[in-house]
C-alpha positions as CSV (number, residue, x, y, z in Angstrom):
1,M,93.4,124.8,78.6
2,K,93.2,121.3,79.9
3,K,89.7,120.3,81.0
4,I,89.4,118.8,84.5
5,L,86.3,117.2,85.7
6,I,86.2,117.0,89.5
7,L,84.0,114.3,91.0
8,A,82.7,115.2,94.4
9,G,79.9,114.5,96.9
10,G,78.5,111.1,96.2
11,Y,76.4,108.7,98.2
12,S,78.6,107.6,101.1
13,S,78.7,108.8,104.6
14,E,81.8,110.8,103.7
15,R,79.9,113.0,101.2
16,E,80.5,116.3,103.1
17,I,84.3,115.5,103.4
18,S,84.4,114.9,99.6
19,K,82.8,118.3,98.9
20,K,85.2,120.0,101.3
21,T,88.1,118.3,99.5
22,A,86.7,119.4,96.1
23,K,86.3,122.9,97.2
24,S,89.9,123.2,98.5
25,V,91.2,121.6,95.3
26,F,89.2,123.7,93.0
27,N,90.3,126.9,94.7
28,E,94.0,126.0,94.2
29,L,93.6,124.9,90.6
30,N,91.6,128.0,89.8
31,K,94.3,130.3,91.0
32,I,96.7,129.4,88.2
33,K,94.3,129.7,85.3
34,K,95.7,126.7,83.4
35,Y,92.6,124.6,83.6
36,K,88.9,124.7,82.6
37,I,87.3,123.0,85.7
38,K,83.9,121.6,86.3
39,I,82.6,120.0,89.5
40,T,80.0,117.3,89.3
41,E,78.2,114.7,91.4
42,P,78.4,111.0,90.4
43,D,74.7,110.8,89.8
44,G,72.5,109.4,87.0
45,N,73.7,112.3,84.8
46,L,77.4,111.5,85.1
47,V,77.8,110.0,81.7
48,K,75.9,112.9,80.0
49,V,78.1,115.4,81.8
50,I,81.3,113.5,80.7
51,R,80.1,113.4,77.1
52,K,79.2,117.0,77.0
53,F,82.2,118.4,78.9
54,K,84.7,116.0,77.3
55,P,87.3,116.2,80.1
56,D,91.0,115.4,79.6
57,I,91.1,114.1,83.2
58,A,88.6,113.1,85.8
59,L,90.0,114.3,89.2
60,N,88.3,111.7,91.5
61,L,87.8,113.3,95.0
62,L,85.0,111.0,96.1
63,H,85.4,109.0,99.3
64,G,83.9,105.7,100.5
65,R,81.5,103.5,98.6
66,Y,80.7,104.1,95.0
67,G,83.7,106.6,94.9
68,E,86.8,104.6,95.8
69,D,85.5,101.1,95.5
70,G,85.9,100.7,91.7
71,Y,82.3,101.6,90.9
72,V,82.9,105.1,89.4
73,Q,86.3,104.0,88.1
74,S,84.5,101.4,85.9
75,I,82.2,104.2,84.5
76,L,85.2,106.4,83.7
77,E,87.0,103.5,82.0
78,S,84.0,102.6,79.9
79,E,83.9,106.2,78.7
80,K,87.7,106.1,78.1
81,I,88.4,109.0,80.5
82,N,91.8,109.3,82.2
83,Y,91.2,109.5,86.0
84,T,93.3,110.0,89.1
85,H,94.1,107.5,91.8
86,S,93.8,103.7,91.7
87,G,92.0,101.6,89.1
88,V,88.9,99.4,89.4
89,L,90.5,96.2,90.9
90,S,92.9,98.0,93.2
91,S,90.2,100.2,94.6
92,S,87.8,97.4,95.2
93,L,90.4,95.3,96.9
94,A,91.7,98.2,99.2
95,I,88.2,99.3,100.4
96,D,87.2,95.8,101.4
97,K,88.8,95.4,104.8
98,E,88.5,91.6,104.9
99,I,89.9,91.0,101.4
100,S,92.8,93.5,101.9
101,K,93.7,91.8,105.3
102,K,93.9,88.5,103.5
103,I,96.3,90.0,101.0
104,F,98.3,91.5,103.9
105,I,98.5,88.1,105.6
106,K,99.5,86.3,102.4
107,S,102.2,88.9,101.8
108,K,103.5,88.3,105.3
109,I,102.6,91.8,106.4
110,L,101.8,92.1,110.1
111,T,98.1,93.1,110.7
112,P,95.8,92.7,113.7
113,K,94.0,89.3,114.0
114,Y,90.3,89.5,113.2
115,I,87.0,87.7,112.7
116,K,84.1,88.5,110.4
117,F,80.7,88.9,112.2
118,V,77.7,88.1,110.1
119,Y,74.5,89.2,111.7
120,K,72.2,86.5,110.2
121,N,74.4,83.9,111.8
122,K,72.4,83.5,115.0
123,K,74.6,80.9,116.6
124,K,77.8,83.0,116.2
125,Q,75.7,86.1,117.4
126,K,74.8,84.3,120.6
127,N,78.4,83.2,121.4
128,I,80.2,86.2,120.1
129,I,81.7,87.2,123.5
130,K,83.1,83.7,124.0
131,I,84.4,83.6,120.4
132,I,86.2,87.0,120.8
133,K,87.7,86.0,124.2
134,K,89.1,82.8,122.6
135,K,90.3,84.1,119.2
136,L,91.2,87.8,119.9
137,G,90.8,88.9,123.5
138,F,89.4,92.2,124.6
139,P,89.5,95.1,123.8
140,V,88.5,94.9,120.1
141,V,87.8,97.2,117.3
142,I,84.6,96.8,115.3
143,K,84.3,98.4,111.9
144,P,82.3,98.2,108.7
145,I,84.0,96.2,106.0
146,N,83.8,98.8,103.3
147,E,83.6,102.3,104.9
148,G,86.3,105.0,105.0
149,S,87.4,107.9,107.4
150,S,86.8,105.6,110.4
151,V,83.1,106.0,110.0
152,N,81.3,103.8,112.6
153,V,84.5,102.5,114.0
154,F,84.4,101.7,117.8
155,I,86.8,100.3,120.4
156,C,84.8,97.8,122.5
157,N,85.3,95.8,125.6
158,K,83.2,92.9,127.0
159,S,80.6,95.2,128.6
160,N,79.7,97.2,125.5
161,I,80.5,95.0,122.5
162,I,76.8,93.9,122.1
163,K,75.6,97.5,122.2
164,F,77.9,98.5,119.4
165,L,77.3,95.4,117.4
166,N,73.6,96.2,117.5
167,K,74.4,99.8,116.4
168,L,76.0,98.5,113.2
169,S,73.5,95.7,112.4
170,H,72.3,97.6,109.2
171,Y,75.6,96.7,107.6
172,G,74.8,93.0,107.7
173,E,78.4,92.1,108.5
174,V,81.3,93.8,110.2
175,L,84.9,93.1,111.0
176,I,86.0,92.5,114.6
177,E,89.6,93.2,115.1
178,R,92.1,92.8,117.9
179,F,92.8,96.3,119.4
180,I,96.5,97.1,119.1
181,P,97.6,99.9,121.5
182,G,100.6,102.0,120.7
183,R,101.6,104.9,118.4
184,E,99.6,105.9,115.2
185,I,101.8,106.3,112.2
186,Q,100.6,106.9,108.7
187,V,102.6,106.7,105.5
188,A,101.9,108.3,102.1
189,I,103.0,106.9,98.8
190,M,102.9,109.0,95.6
191,G,103.1,107.1,92.3
192,Q,105.6,104.4,93.0
193,K,107.7,106.3,95.6
194,I,107.6,107.0,99.3
195,L,106.3,110.5,100.0
196,G,106.7,110.5,103.8
197,A,105.3,109.6,107.2
198,I,103.5,111.4,110.1
199,E,102.6,110.4,113.6
200,L,99.3,111.3,115.2
201,K,98.5,111.8,118.8
202,P,94.7,112.2,119.1
203,K,93.1,113.6,122.3
204,R,90.4,111.0,121.6
205,K,90.7,107.2,122.0
206,F,92.0,106.9,118.4
207,Y,92.2,108.8,115.1
208,D,88.5,108.6,114.4
209,Y,86.2,110.6,112.1
210,E,86.0,113.5,114.6
211,A,89.8,113.6,115.1
212,K,90.3,113.6,111.3
213,Y,87.9,116.4,110.3
214,N,87.1,118.4,113.4
215,S,89.7,121.0,114.2
216,K,88.3,121.2,117.8
217,A,89.4,117.6,118.3
218,K,93.0,118.8,118.5
219,T,94.9,115.8,117.2
220,E,98.7,116.4,117.5
221,H,100.5,115.9,114.2
222,I,104.2,115.0,114.5
223,I,106.5,115.2,111.6
224,P,109.2,114.1,111.3
225,V,108.2,110.9,113.2
226,Q,110.4,110.4,116.2
227,I,111.7,106.9,115.6
228,N,115.1,105.6,114.5
229,N,116.0,105.7,110.9
230,D,115.8,101.9,110.4
231,S,112.3,101.7,111.8
232,L,111.2,104.6,109.7
233,K,112.6,102.9,106.5
234,K,110.8,99.7,107.6
235,V,107.4,101.2,108.0
236,C,107.7,103.2,104.7
237,S,108.9,100.1,102.8
238,I,105.8,98.2,104.1
239,A,103.5,100.9,102.8
240,L,105.3,100.9,99.4
241,N,105.1,97.1,99.3
242,V,101.3,97.0,99.9
243,H,100.8,99.9,97.4
244,K,102.6,97.8,94.8
245,K,100.9,94.5,95.8
246,L,97.5,96.0,95.2
247,K,98.8,97.7,92.0
248,C,97.7,101.1,93.3
249,R,98.3,104.4,91.4
250,G,98.4,108.0,92.5
251,V,98.4,108.6,96.1
252,T,97.7,106.1,98.9
253,R,98.0,106.4,102.7
254,S,98.6,103.4,104.8
255,D,97.7,103.4,108.5
256,F,99.8,101.6,111.1
257,R,100.0,101.0,114.8
258,Y,103.5,100.8,116.3
259,Y,103.6,98.6,119.3
260,N,106.4,96.5,120.9
261,N,108.8,97.5,118.1
262,K,106.3,96.0,115.5
263,F,104.3,97.8,112.8
264,Y,100.8,96.6,112.4
265,L,99.1,97.6,109.1
266,L,95.5,98.5,109.7
267,E,94.4,99.5,106.2
268,I,95.4,101.2,103.0
269,N,93.4,104.3,101.7
270,T,93.4,104.7,97.9
271,Q,92.0,108.2,98.0
272,P,93.2,110.1,101.0
273,G,91.5,113.4,101.9
274,M,92.8,116.7,100.6
275,T,91.2,119.2,103.1
276,A,93.1,121.7,105.3
277,L,93.3,119.0,108.0
278,S,94.4,116.2,105.7
279,L,97.6,114.3,106.2
280,V,99.0,113.9,102.7
281,P,99.1,117.7,102.0
282,E,100.7,118.1,105.4
283,I,103.4,115.6,104.5
284,A,103.9,117.2,101.2
285,S,104.2,120.6,102.8
286,Y,106.9,119.4,105.2
287,L,108.8,118.3,102.0
288,N,108.3,121.8,100.5
289,I,105.8,120.5,98.0
290,K,103.1,123.2,97.7
291,F,99.4,122.1,97.7
292,I,99.0,123.1,94.1
293,N,102.1,121.1,93.1
294,L,100.8,118.0,94.8
295,I,97.5,118.3,93.0
296,E,99.3,118.7,89.6
297,K,101.5,115.7,90.4
298,I,98.2,113.6,91.0
299,L,96.8,114.9,87.7
300,E,100.0,114.0,85.9
301,D,99.8,110.5,87.2
302,A,96.2,110.0,85.9
303,S,95.7,107.4,83.2
304,I,93.3,104.6,82.3
305,N,94.2,101.4,84.2
306,K,94.8,98.9,81.5
Protein backbone atom coordinates (compact mmCIF):
# COMPACT_ATOMS: atom_id res chain seq x y z
CA MET A 1 0.00 0.00 0.00
CA LYS A 2 1.28 3.45 -0.91
CA LYS A 3 1.83 5.67 2.11
CA ILE A 4 0.22 9.12 1.93
CA LEU A 5 1.05 11.79 4.49
CA ILE A 6 -1.66 14.47 4.50
CA LEU A 7 -0.48 17.88 5.72
CA ALA A 8 -3.37 19.85 7.21
CA GLY A 9 -4.16 22.62 9.67
CA GLY A 10 -1.18 24.88 9.95
CA TYR A 11 -0.69 28.40 11.28
CA SER A 12 -2.50 30.62 8.79
CA SER A 13 -5.97 32.15 9.05
CA GLU A 14 -7.12 29.36 6.72
CA ARG A 15 -6.36 26.63 9.25
CA GLU A 16 -9.96 25.43 9.63
CA ILE A 17 -10.51 25.31 5.86
CA SER A 18 -7.36 23.21 5.51
CA LYS A 19 -8.68 20.77 8.11
CA LYS A 20 -12.04 20.53 6.31
CA THR A 21 -10.25 19.86 3.04
CA ALA A 22 -8.12 17.15 4.69
CA LYS A 23 -11.18 15.47 6.17
CA SER A 24 -13.01 15.32 2.84
CA VAL A 25 -9.90 14.04 1.01
CA PHE A 26 -9.12 11.47 3.71
CA ASN A 27 -12.67 10.09 3.57
CA GLU A 28 -12.45 9.65 -0.20
CA LEU A 29 -9.03 7.96 -0.17
CA ASN A 30 -10.03 5.72 2.72
CA LYS A 31 -12.98 4.29 0.75
CA ILE A 32 -10.81 2.53 -1.80
CA LYS A 33 -8.36 0.90 0.64
CA LYS A 34 -5.35 1.44 -1.63
CA TYR A 35 -3.43 3.73 0.68
CA LYS A 36 -2.04 3.88 4.17
CA ILE A 37 -2.90 7.43 5.25
CA LYS A 38 -1.71 9.63 8.07
CA ILE A 39 -2.80 13.23 8.76
CA THR A 40 -0.34 15.52 10.49
CA GLU A 41 0.16 19.19 11.35
CA PRO A 42 3.22 21.06 10.01
CA ASP A 43 4.52 21.70 13.51
CA GLY A 44 7.90 21.20 15.18
CA ASN A 45 7.50 17.43 14.95
CA LEU A 46 6.96 17.33 11.18
CA VAL A 47 10.43 16.03 10.31
CA LYS A 48 10.17 13.33 13.00
CA VAL A 49 6.78 12.26 11.63
CA ILE A 50 8.17 12.12 8.08
CA ARG A 51 11.16 10.00 9.10
CA LYS A 52 9.04 7.61 11.15
CA PHE A 53 6.12 7.23 8.71
CA LYS A 54 8.33 7.31 5.56
CA PRO A 55 5.59 8.44 3.14
CA ASP A 56 5.71 7.84 -0.58
CA ILE A 57 3.90 11.15 -1.15
CA ALA A 58 3.07 14.16 1.00
CA LEU A 59 -0.40 15.42 0.06
CA ASN A 60 -0.12 19.10 0.87
CA LEU A 61 -3.57 20.39 1.84
CA LEU A 62 -2.34 23.44 3.74
CA HIS A 63 -3.53 26.90 2.79
CA GLY A 64 -1.99 30.33 3.22
CA ARG A 65 1.30 31.23 4.84
CA TYR A 66 3.71 28.42 5.77
CA GLY A 67 1.65 26.00 3.66
CA GLU A 68 1.53 27.34 0.12
CA ASP A 69 4.33 29.92 0.22
CA GLY A 70 7.29 27.57 -0.26
CA TYR A 71 8.04 27.08 3.45
CA VAL A 72 6.75 23.55 3.99
CA GLN A 73 7.78 22.65 0.44
CA SER A 74 11.41 23.38 1.31
CA ILE A 75 11.17 21.02 4.30
CA LEU A 76 9.71 18.26 2.13
CA GLU A 77 12.43 18.70 -0.47
CA SER A 78 15.15 18.58 2.18
CA GLU A 79 13.68 15.26 3.31
CA LYS A 80 13.51 14.01 -0.31
CA ILE A 81 9.75 13.50 -0.12
CA ASN A 82 7.57 13.70 -3.22
CA TYR A 83 4.78 16.22 -2.65
CA THR A 84 1.70 17.54 -4.41
CA HIS A 85 1.18 20.94 -5.99
CA SER A 86 3.76 23.57 -6.85
CA GLY A 87 7.38 23.75 -5.76
CA VAL A 88 9.24 26.17 -3.51
CA LEU A 89 9.82 29.03 -5.94
CA SER A 90 6.47 28.80 -7.74
CA SER A 91 4.60 28.76 -4.45
CA SER A 92 6.48 31.73 -3.01
CA LEU A 93 5.96 33.80 -6.18
CA ALA A 94 2.25 33.01 -6.53
CA ILE A 95 1.27 33.80 -2.93
CA ASP A 96 3.02 37.18 -3.01
CA LYS A 97 0.41 39.38 -4.67
CA GLU A 98 2.86 42.17 -5.48
CA ILE A 99 5.53 39.94 -7.06
CA SER A 100 2.98 37.90 -8.99
CA LYS A 101 1.40 41.11 -10.32
CA LYS A 102 4.78 42.27 -11.56
CA ILE A 103 5.14 38.94 -13.40
CA PHE A 104 1.65 39.36 -14.92
CA ILE A 105 2.51 42.87 -16.11
CA LYS A 106 5.87 41.80 -17.54
CA SER A 107 4.12 38.97 -19.36
CA LYS A 108 1.57 41.46 -20.78
CA ILE A 109 -1.27 39.85 -18.84
CA LEU A 110 -3.95 42.39 -17.94
CA THR A 111 -4.31 42.90 -14.17
CA PRO A 112 -5.83 45.75 -12.12
CA LYS A 113 -3.55 48.72 -11.41
CA TYR A 114 -2.24 48.82 -7.84
CA ILE A 115 -0.06 50.55 -5.31
CA LYS A 116 1.64 49.08 -2.25
CA PHE A 117 0.79 50.80 1.04
CA VAL A 118 3.49 50.62 3.71
CA TYR A 119 2.26 51.64 7.15
CA LYS A 120 5.56 53.00 8.41
CA ASN A 121 5.64 55.49 5.52
CA LYS A 122 3.92 58.34 7.38
CA LYS A 123 3.99 60.73 4.42
CA LYS A 124 2.24 58.25 2.15
CA GLN A 125 -0.21 57.39 4.92
CA LYS A 126 -1.19 61.04 5.33
CA ASN A 127 -1.77 61.55 1.60
CA ILE A 128 -3.17 58.13 0.74
CA ILE A 129 -6.61 59.34 -0.38
CA LYS A 130 -5.02 61.89 -2.73
CA ILE A 131 -2.62 59.22 -4.07
CA ILE A 132 -5.46 56.73 -4.68
CA LYS A 133 -7.58 59.34 -6.48
CA LYS A 134 -4.65 60.21 -8.74
CA LYS A 135 -3.30 56.72 -9.50
CA LEU A 136 -6.29 54.38 -9.19
CA GLY A 137 -9.58 56.12 -8.54
CA PHE A 138 -12.25 54.88 -6.15
CA PRO A 139 -13.54 52.30 -5.34
CA VAL A 140 -10.47 50.18 -4.57
CA VAL A 141 -9.77 46.77 -3.11
CA ILE A 142 -7.36 46.46 -0.20
CA LYS A 143 -5.80 43.09 0.58
CA PRO A 144 -2.88 41.55 2.46
CA ILE A 145 0.08 40.75 0.24
CA ASN A 146 0.35 37.08 1.21
CA GLU A 147 -2.98 35.75 2.45
CA GLY A 148 -5.39 33.43 0.65
CA SER A 149 -9.14 32.69 0.57
CA SER A 150 -9.90 36.42 0.38
CA VAL A 151 -9.03 36.77 4.07
CA ASN A 152 -9.15 40.47 5.09
CA VAL A 153 -10.01 41.65 1.59
CA PHE A 154 -12.25 44.73 1.45
CA ILE A 155 -13.83 46.90 -1.22
CA CYS A 156 -13.37 50.51 -0.10
CA ASN A 157 -14.43 53.98 -1.14
CA LYS A 158 -13.18 57.39 -0.08
CA SER A 159 -15.30 57.47 3.07
CA ASN A 160 -14.13 54.16 4.60
CA ILE A 161 -10.64 53.53 3.20
CA ILE A 162 -8.87 54.83 6.32
CA LYS A 163 -11.02 52.66 8.60
CA PHE A 164 -10.13 49.49 6.69
CA LEU A 165 -6.46 50.42 6.33
CA ASN A 166 -6.31 50.80 10.11
CA LYS A 167 -7.96 47.39 10.48
CA LEU A 168 -5.12 45.76 8.50
CA SER A 169 -2.24 47.69 10.09
CA HIS A 170 -0.86 44.53 11.75
CA TYR A 171 0.29 43.34 8.29
CA GLY A 172 2.76 46.22 7.97
CA GLU A 173 1.97 46.55 4.27
CA VAL A 174 -1.00 45.86 2.01
CA LEU A 175 -1.92 46.06 -1.65
CA ILE A 176 -4.38 48.70 -2.80
CA GLU A 177 -5.85 47.72 -6.13
CA ARG A 178 -8.25 49.36 -8.54
CA PHE A 179 -11.67 47.71 -8.19
CA ILE A 180 -12.78 46.07 -11.42
CA PRO A 181 -16.55 45.49 -11.65
CA GLY A 182 -17.98 42.80 -13.86
CA ARG A 183 -18.27 39.04 -13.88
CA GLU A 184 -16.20 36.69 -11.72
CA ILE A 185 -14.72 33.81 -13.70
CA GLN A 186 -12.26 31.25 -12.37
CA VAL A 187 -10.19 28.79 -14.38
CA ALA A 188 -8.60 25.56 -13.15
CA ILE A 189 -5.42 24.06 -14.60
CA MET A 190 -4.41 20.46 -13.95
CA GLY A 191 -0.82 19.48 -14.67
CA GLN A 192 -0.09 21.39 -17.87
CA LYS A 193 -3.61 21.26 -19.28
CA ILE A 194 -6.78 23.33 -18.95
CA LEU A 195 -9.30 21.61 -16.68
CA GLY A 196 -12.17 24.08 -17.07
CA ALA A 197 -13.83 27.33 -16.00
CA ILE A 198 -16.68 28.39 -13.75
CA GLU A 199 -18.52 31.67 -13.17
CA LEU A 200 -19.57 32.90 -9.74
CA LYS A 201 -22.46 35.18 -8.84
CA PRO A 202 -22.11 35.97 -5.12
CA LYS A 203 -24.99 37.46 -3.18
CA ARG A 204 -22.31 39.42 -1.33
CA LYS A 205 -20.20 42.25 -2.82
CA PHE A 206 -17.68 39.75 -4.17
CA TYR A 207 -16.51 36.15 -3.75
CA ASP A 208 -15.04 36.69 -0.28
CA TYR A 209 -14.23 34.25 2.53
CA GLU A 210 -17.89 33.86 3.55
CA ALA A 211 -19.00 33.33 -0.04
CA LYS A 212 -16.34 30.65 -0.49
CA TYR A 213 -16.91 28.61 2.63
CA ASN A 214 -20.35 29.40 4.08
CA SER A 215 -23.18 27.56 2.32
CA LYS A 216 -25.63 30.17 3.65
CA ALA A 217 -23.91 32.85 1.55
CA LYS A 218 -25.61 31.22 -1.47
CA THR A 219 -23.15 32.04 -4.22
CA GLU A 220 -24.50 30.93 -7.60
CA HIS A 221 -22.09 28.70 -9.53
CA ILE A 222 -22.52 28.74 -13.32
CA ILE A 223 -20.97 26.02 -15.45
CA PRO A 224 -20.52 26.05 -18.37
CA VAL A 225 -19.64 29.74 -18.37
CA GLN A 226 -22.04 31.69 -20.57
CA ILE A 227 -19.58 33.47 -22.88
CA ASN A 228 -18.72 32.86 -26.52
CA ASN A 229 -16.25 30.12 -27.32
CA ASP A 230 -13.44 32.48 -28.37
CA SER A 231 -13.66 34.38 -25.06
CA LEU A 232 -13.69 31.14 -23.10
CA LYS A 233 -10.60 29.92 -24.95
CA LYS A 234 -8.91 33.25 -24.28
CA VAL A 235 -9.44 33.25 -20.50
CA CYS A 236 -8.40 29.59 -20.26
CA SER A 237 -5.24 30.26 -22.28
CA ILE A 238 -4.33 33.17 -19.98
CA ALA A 239 -4.68 30.86 -16.96
CA LEU A 240 -2.54 28.19 -18.62
CA ASN A 241 0.04 30.81 -19.59
CA VAL A 242 0.45 32.12 -16.04
CA HIS A 243 0.53 28.55 -14.67
CA LYS A 244 3.47 27.88 -17.00
CA LYS A 245 5.15 31.26 -16.42
CA LEU A 246 5.34 30.52 -12.70
CA LYS A 247 6.35 26.90 -13.41
CA CYS A 248 3.46 25.58 -11.33
CA ARG A 249 2.61 21.89 -10.94
CA GLY A 250 -0.53 20.02 -9.98
CA VAL A 251 -3.69 22.09 -9.76
CA THR A 252 -3.92 25.87 -9.87
CA ARG A 253 -6.95 28.14 -10.01
CA SER A 254 -6.75 31.60 -11.53
CA ASP A 255 -9.28 34.28 -10.59
CA PHE A 256 -10.50 36.78 -13.19
CA ARG A 257 -12.83 39.73 -13.57
CA TYR A 258 -14.50 40.04 -16.97
CA TYR A 259 -15.33 43.66 -17.76
CA ASN A 260 -15.80 45.52 -21.07
CA ASN A 261 -14.81 42.37 -22.98
CA LYS A 262 -11.48 42.23 -21.15
CA PHE A 263 -10.20 39.64 -18.67
CA TYR A 264 -8.35 41.02 -15.65
CA LEU A 265 -6.27 38.44 -13.79
CA LEU A 266 -6.54 39.03 -10.04
CA GLU A 267 -4.35 36.20 -8.75
CA ILE A 268 -3.34 32.57 -9.12
CA ASN A 269 -3.87 30.02 -6.32
CA THR A 270 -1.40 27.14 -6.19
CA GLN A 271 -3.40 25.06 -3.69
CA PRO A 272 -7.11 25.57 -4.30
CA GLY A 273 -9.55 24.17 -1.75
CA MET A 274 -10.99 20.68 -1.93
CA THR A 275 -14.05 21.04 0.34
CA ALA A 276 -17.64 20.29 -0.66
CA LEU A 277 -18.05 23.94 -1.73
CA SER A 278 -14.72 24.17 -3.59
CA LEU A 279 -14.56 25.08 -7.27
CA VAL A 280 -11.96 22.67 -8.67
CA PRO A 281 -13.89 19.53 -7.61
CA GLU A 282 -17.04 21.13 -9.06
CA ILE A 283 -15.34 21.79 -12.40
CA ALA A 284 -13.99 18.24 -12.41
CA SER A 285 -17.43 16.83 -11.59
CA TYR A 286 -18.94 18.70 -14.55
CA LEU A 287 -16.36 16.90 -16.71
CA ASN A 288 -17.41 13.55 -15.18
CA ILE A 289 -14.21 13.32 -13.13
CA LYS A 290 -15.12 11.89 -9.74
CA PHE A 291 -13.63 13.45 -6.62
CA ILE A 292 -11.52 10.37 -5.90
CA ASN A 293 -10.15 10.39 -9.47
CA LEU A 294 -9.25 14.08 -9.13
CA ILE A 295 -7.36 13.36 -5.90
CA GLU A 296 -5.51 10.45 -7.51
CA LYS A 297 -4.55 12.62 -10.50
CA ILE A 298 -3.06 15.13 -8.04
CA LEU A 299 -1.15 12.33 -6.30
CA GLU A 300 0.16 11.02 -9.64
CA ASP A 301 1.51 14.46 -10.46
CA ALA A 302 3.47 14.67 -7.21
CA SER A 303 7.25 14.79 -7.53
CA ILE A 304 10.13 16.77 -6.07
CA ASN A 305 10.65 20.03 -7.91
CA LYS A 306 14.18 19.87 -9.31
